[in-house]
C-alpha positions in Angstrom: -7.7 19.5 25.4 -11.7 20.4 25.8 -13.7 22.7 24.5 -16.9 23.6 25.6 -20.0 24.5 24.1 -23.8 25.7 25.1 -24.3 21.8 25.6 -21.3 19.8 26.4 -17.7 19.3 26.8 -16.0 18.9 23.6 -12.5 17.4 23.2 -10.5 18.6 20.5 -9.1 15.2 19.9 -8.8 11.4 21.2 -6.3 9.2 22.4 -6.8 5.8 20.5 -4.7 2.9 23.1 -4.4 0.1 20.3 -5.1 -3.1 21.7 -6.0 -2.6 25.7 -3.1 -5.0 27.4 -0.8 -5.9 24.9 0.7 -2.6 24.1 4.3 -4.5 24.8 3.3 -6.6 21.6 1.9 -3.7 19.3 5.0 -4.5 17.0 4.3 -8.0 16.5 0.5 -7.6 16.3 1.3 -5.1 13.7 2.9 -7.6 11.4 0.1 -9.9 10.5 -2.2 -6.8 9.7 0.3 -5.2 7.8 0.9 -8.2 5.6 -3.0 -8.8 5.1 -3.4 -5.0 4.3 -0.6 -5.3 1.5 -2.7 -8.5 0.2 -5.9 -6.6 0.4 -5.2 -3.8 -1.6 -2.7 -5.4 -4.0 -5.3 -8.4 -4.4 -8.7 -6.2 -4.7 -6.8 -3.5 -6.7 -5.7 -6.5 -9.1 -9.3 -7.7 -9.4 -10.7 -3.8 -10.2 -8.1 -3.4 -13.3 -8.7 -7.5 -14.1 -12.6 -6.8 -14.5 -12.6 -3.3 -16.0 -9.7 -4.3 -18.7 -11.0 -7.7 -19.7 -13.9 -7.6 -21.7 -15.1 -11.3 -21.1 -15.7 -10.0 -17.6 -17.9 -7.3 -18.6 -20.9 -8.8 -16.9 -23.0 -8.3 -13.8 -21.4 -11.0 -11.7 -17.9 -9.6 -12.1 -19.5 -5.7 -11.7 -20.6 -6.5 -8.4 -17.5 -8.4 -7.6 -15.5 -5.1 -8.6 -18.1 -3.3 -6.5 -17.4 -5.3 -3.4 -13.4 -4.8 -4.4 -13.5 -1.3 -4.2 -15.8 -1.0 -1.0 -13.1 -3.6 0.9 -9.9 -1.3 -0.1 -11.8 1.7 1.0 -13.1 0.0 3.9 -9.4 -1.4 5.5 -7.6 1.7 4.2 -9.9 4.1 6.7 -8.5 2.1 9.5 -5.4 0.2 8.5 -2.6 3.4 8.0 -3.9 4.8 11.2 -3.9 1.1 13.1 -0.5 0.5 12.2 0.7 4.6 13.1 -0.6 3.4 16.8 1.7 0.5 16.8 4.7 1.8 15.0 5.3 5.4 16.0 2.8 5.7 19.2 0.9 8.0 17.1 -2.2 7.6 19.3 -4.0 11.2 19.0 -6.8 11.7 16.3 -8.8 14.8 15.8 -12.4 15.2 17.4 -14.1 15.4 14.0 -11.4 13.4 12.3 -12.6 10.5 14.4 -16.5 10.6 13.9 -15.3 10.9 9.8 -13.5 7.4 10.3 -16.5 6.4 12.3 -18.8 7.0 9.6 -16.9 5.8 6.7 -16.0 2.2 8.7 -20.0 1.8 9.3 -21.0 3.0 6.1 -18.8 0.7 3.8 -19.2 -2.0 6.3 -22.9 -1.7 5.5 -22.5 -1.5 2.0 -20.1 -4.4 1.8 -22.9 -6.3 3.5 -25.5 -5.0 0.6 -23.0 -5.9 -1.8 -23.1 -9.5 -0.8 -26.9 -9.5 -0.8 -27.1 -8.3 -4.5 -24.4 -10.8 -5.6 -27.1 -13.5 -3.9 -29.5 -12.1 -5.7 -27.4 -12.1 -8.8 -26.8 -15.8 -8.5 -30.8 -16.2 -8.0 -31.4 -14.5 -11.5 -28.5 -16.7 -13.5 -29.6 -20.1 -11.9 -33.5 -19.6 -11.7 -33.8 -17.2 -15.1 -30.7 -18.2 -17.0 -32.4 -17.1 -20.3 -33.5 -13.9 -18.9 -30.1 -12.9 -17.1 -28.8 -10.5 -19.5 -31.7 -8.6 -20.0 -32.6 -8.4 -16.3 -29.7 -7.4 -15.0 -28.8 -4.9 -17.4 -26.0 -2.2 -17.1 -28.5 0.6 -15.7 -30.1 -1.7 -13.2 -26.5 -2.9 -11.9 -25.5 0.9 -11.5 -29.4 1.8 -9.7 -28.8 -1.0 -7.4 -25.2 -0.1 -6.2 -26.2 3.3 -6.0 -29.5 2.2 -3.6 -26.9 0.3 -1.8 -24.2 3.4 -0.9 -27.3 5.9 -0.3 -28.9 3.3 2.2 -25.7 3.0 4.2 -25.2 6.8 4.1 -28.5 7.7 5.0 -28.4 5.0 8.1 -25.0 5.8 9.3 -24.6 9.6 9.2 -27.2 10.2 12.2 -24.3 8.4 14.1 -22.0 11.5 13.9 -24.8 13.8 15.3 -26.0 11.0 18.1 -22.1 11.1 18.9 -21.4 14.8 18.7 -24.0 15.5 21.2 -22.7 13.5 24.0 -20.5 15.9 26.7 -17.2 14.0 27.3 -16.3 15.0 30.3 -14.6 11.7 31.4 -11.6 12.2 29.4 -10.5 11.2 25.8 -9.1 7.9 25.7 -10.8 4.9 23.5 -9.5 1.7 24.4 -9.5 0.5 20.0 -7.2 1.1 17.0 -10.0 3.1 15.2 -13.3 4.8 16.3 -15.8 2.9 16.6 -19.6 3.9 17.3 -20.1 2.3 20.3 -16.6 2.6 21.6 -16.8 6.4 21.5 -20.2 6.6 22.7 -18.5 4.9 26.2 -16.2 7.5 26.5 -19.1 9.7 27.1 -20.1 10.6 30.5 -23.7 11.2 29.4 -26.4 8.9 28.7 -25.8 7.0 25.1 -29.1 4.6 25.4 -30.3 6.4 22.3 -27.3 5.7 20.6 -26.9 2.2 21.6 -30.8 1.7 20.4 -30.3 3.4 17.0 -27.2 1.1 16.5 -29.1 -2.0 16.7 -32.1 -0.6 14.6 -29.2 -0.2 12.0 -28.0 -3.6 12.6 -31.1 -5.0 12.2 -32.3 -2.9 8.8 -29.0 -3.9 7.3 -27.5 -6.9 8.4 -30.6 -8.5 9.4 -32.5 -7.6 5.9 -29.8 -8.5 3.9 -29.2 -12.0 5.4 -32.7 -12.6 5.3 -32.4 -11.7 1.4 -29.4 -13.6 0.9 -31.4 -16.6 2.8 -33.9 -16.6 0.3 -32.4 -16.3 -2.6 -30.3 -19.4 -1.8 -33.3 -21.1 -1.0 -34.8 -20.7 -4.2 -31.4 -21.5 -5.8 -31.3 -24.7 -3.8 -34.5 -25.6 -5.1 -33.6 -25.2 -8.6 -30.6 -26.8 -8.7 -32.2 -30.1 -7.0 -34.5 -30.0 -9.6 -32.2 -30.6 -12.3 -31.9 -33.8 -14.0 -28.4 -34.0 -14.8 -26.0 -34.4 -11.9 -23.3 -32.5 -14.2 -25.9 -29.6 -14.4 -26.1 -29.2 -10.7 -22.8 -29.5 -10.0 -22.2 -26.8 -12.5 -24.8 -24.4 -11.4 -24.0 -24.5 -7.7 -20.5 -24.3 -8.1 -20.9 -20.5 -9.3 -22.2 -20.3 -5.7 -18.9 -21.6 -4.0 -17.1 -18.2 -4.1 -20.0 -16.0 -3.0 -21.0 -18.2 0.0 -17.4 -18.1 1.0 -17.1 -14.6 0.8 -20.5 -14.2 3.1 -19.0 -17.0 5.9 -15.6 -14.7 5.9 -17.9 -11.5 6.2 -20.8 -12.5 8.8 -18.6 -14.8 10.9 -16.4 -12.1 12.8 -19.3 -9.6 12.3 -21.7 -11.6 14.7 -19.3 -12.5 17.0 -18.0 -8.7 17.4 -21.8 -7.6 17.5 -23.2 -10.3 20.1 -20.0 -10.0 22.1 -19.9 -6.9 22.4 -23.6 -6.3 23.6 -24.1 -9.7 25.6 -20.6 -11.4 26.1 -18.7 -8.6 27.5 -17.1 -9.4 30.9 -16.6 -13.2 29.8 -14.5 -12.1 27.1 -11.0 -10.1 27.5 -11.2 -6.7 25.9 -8.3 -7.6 23.9 -9.9 -10.4 21.8 -12.9 -8.0 20.8 -10.3 -5.0 19.6 -8.6 -8.0 17.7 -11.7 -9.7 15.8 -13.3 -6.3 15.3 -9.7 -5.6 13.3 -10.1 -9.1 12.0 -13.4 -7.9 11.0 -12.4 -5.1 8.7 -9.1 -6.9 7.5 -10.2 -10.5 7.1 -13.0 -9.9 4.4 -10.7 -7.6 2.0 -7.6 -10.0 2.4 -9.5 -13.2 1.5 -12.0 -12.3 -1.0 -9.5 -12.1 -4.3 -7.9 -15.0 -2.9 -11.1 -17.2 -3.0 -12.6 -15.6 -6.1 -9.1 -16.4 -7.6 -8.8 -19.6 -6.6 -12.5 -20.6 -7.0 -13.5 -18.4 -10.5 -12.1 -19.9 -13.3 -12.3 -17.0 -15.5 -10.3 -14.8 -13.2 -7.9 -17.7 -13.0 -7.8 -17.6 -16.7 -7.3 -13.6 -16.7 -4.6 -13.3 -14.2 -2.8 -15.7 -16.4 -3.2 -13.9 -19.1 -2.1 -10.9 -17.6 1.0 -12.7 -16.2 2.2 -14.4 -19.2 1.1 -11.8 -21.7 -0.7 -15.0 -23.1 -4.0 -15.2 -25.1 -6.4 -17.6 -23.1 -9.4 -18.6 -24.5 -12.0 -17.3 -21.5 -14.8 -20.0 -20.1 -17.6 -18.4 -20.6 -19.9 -19.4 -17.7 -23.6 -17.9 -16.0 
């Protein structure tokens, strides 16, 4: 089970225990997760296809939405298939390097998801506060560079997780009480000092989550000031209605994220461990599942595109900033 090197005991594989304490209910727990995963894959792939296929949706707001959909569907695909194998077939083993790879992609993609939501807030700020310069500010080149910067930020900040986790000795065993390889869940299996992992994990959370939330808050503060200053009630309603889908996406993403983060560090003994695990899985599954639904319901242009695709009819797209 273990292979030794000069500095530590390294397990050949970890065993993911699923949801501790609810093993008998794994089949029932898997059903809603499987249903949500199917909706997430179909919905997000459908959005990507629709945005790429319909020329009327070739605009900055929808490019960022396509990037969010790609991030979401990739994120849930890194964890859910393996989780369903645990629930359905009791296949709990995961290779040590495979676990590190899963850990890297989970944290990198959640960081990228947060970054894309921040970019979408900046997009709404430019659209509402500088409508006449919207197309010249957010060019295709700027969007591509912003997306690349968000990706590279996630890679550079999360990559050290793999080295910090790999250096630890694992002499207590290889059982992880989780459905996927989370950074601190893996580190806590170690018999070594993982204080550096905890400190660096907190720093990354501040650099990504807090920074992105600050930018989102500042964007919406300036958007609110611009909307309130409009003289027409209809203009105020129209301007703010373009933000409702994004605000819903922010709430869906950050509420379970903050719950997971704070309870993991400050409420570990007061909240049952299986609640931590279920909420951690919802944190990865809820945004990919709900974002296509929210944008499909709230965004008129996407509704029109879906109707056109399903019915094969020509639908005049409503142009909206």
